[in-house]
N, C-alpha and C positions, 0 to 999 in steps of 0.2 A: 926154195926152202928158207933161205936167209931172209928174204922179202917178207915171207909169212911170219917168221919169228919177230921181225922188227915191227910189223903191223900189229901183231898180237901184243907185243910189249907196250906200244903206245895206246892201243885200245884198253888195256888192263889199267894203265896209268890214268887215263881219262875216266874210266868207271870208278876207280878209286877216288879221284878228286871229286867226281859228282856225288858219290856216296857220303864223303866227308862234309861237303857243302850241305847236303841234306840233312845230315846229322846235326850240323851246327845250327841250321835253321830250326829244326823241329825240337832241338833241345833248348833253345833260347827264345826264338821269336814267338812261338806259339804260346808261351805263357800269358801273353797279352793279345797278340794277334792271331785269333782263330782263322783257319783257312777261308772259310765261306761265310762266317756270320761274325757281326760286330758285337762284343760284349763289353770289355773294358778298354778297347781300342779298336780302330778301324779294322775290318777284316783284311787279310793279306791280299784277297781278291780285289778289293777296292784300292789298296795301296798300289799294288801292281799296275792296275788299270790306269790310275792317275800318272804314276811315273812313266808308263809306257806312252801315254798321250803327250806328256811334256818332253820326254827324252826317248824317242823311238829307236835310236841306235843303242846297241848293246853297251858300247864303251861309255857313251855319255849317261846311261841309265846307271850303271855301276858307279861312276865317279860321283854323280849327284847324290844317290841314295846313300852311298857309304860316307860321304862327307857330312850329310845331314845327320845320320845316326850317330857319327862320331861326335858331333857338336850340335845337338838340336836347339834351334831357336826359331822363334815366331817370325822374325823378319825374312828368313830364307825358306820358309815352309811354302810348299805348294798345296797343302791341306789345312788352311787356316779354319774351315769349318770343322774338321776333326779336333783341332786343338780347342776350339770353342766347346765342343761337345765332351771331350775326353781329357782335356788338359794337355800340356806339352809333355812329349815323351821325356822320360828321365835321361840324364846323361849316363851312358853306359861305358864301362872300361874295357872295350874290345880293341885289339890291335887292328890296324887299317886293313892289313891283308885279310884277316878273317871277316871283316865287314865286306870287303869286295868279294870274297868267295860266296858270302851269303846273298848279296845283291845279284851276283851272276846266277845263282840258283833261283832266286825270285824271278828274274828276267826270263829265264828258261821254262819255268813251271807254270802250267795252266792249272790252277787250284781246283777247277771245276771238274777236271778230268782225273781219272785215278793216277796216282803217281807213288813212289816209294822213296824211302822206307817210312812206315808208319808204325 
């Protein structure tokens, strides 16, 4: 019984963290980055694909994406074509840990498949 309660506690904690990351993503990033279509910025599906190609390990993906979003600049971009098409992403005032949570969510989410919350 004790092991079941501990397991349930960690599962609920993970689900809560996952839901928070999803809410942060959907509440902030999708203003410009639609999930599957490019409108005012590249689609999140395209951003994820590029970052996964360059940084397939989750840790590297999260570090690189969160560092870039914290301080976007053309010299460190892996999406120069997107900058030429949409301009450089503005500098956003997010805390590093929030950006890491969002980057982790992006790493884990296949935007083509159904996911939540919406």
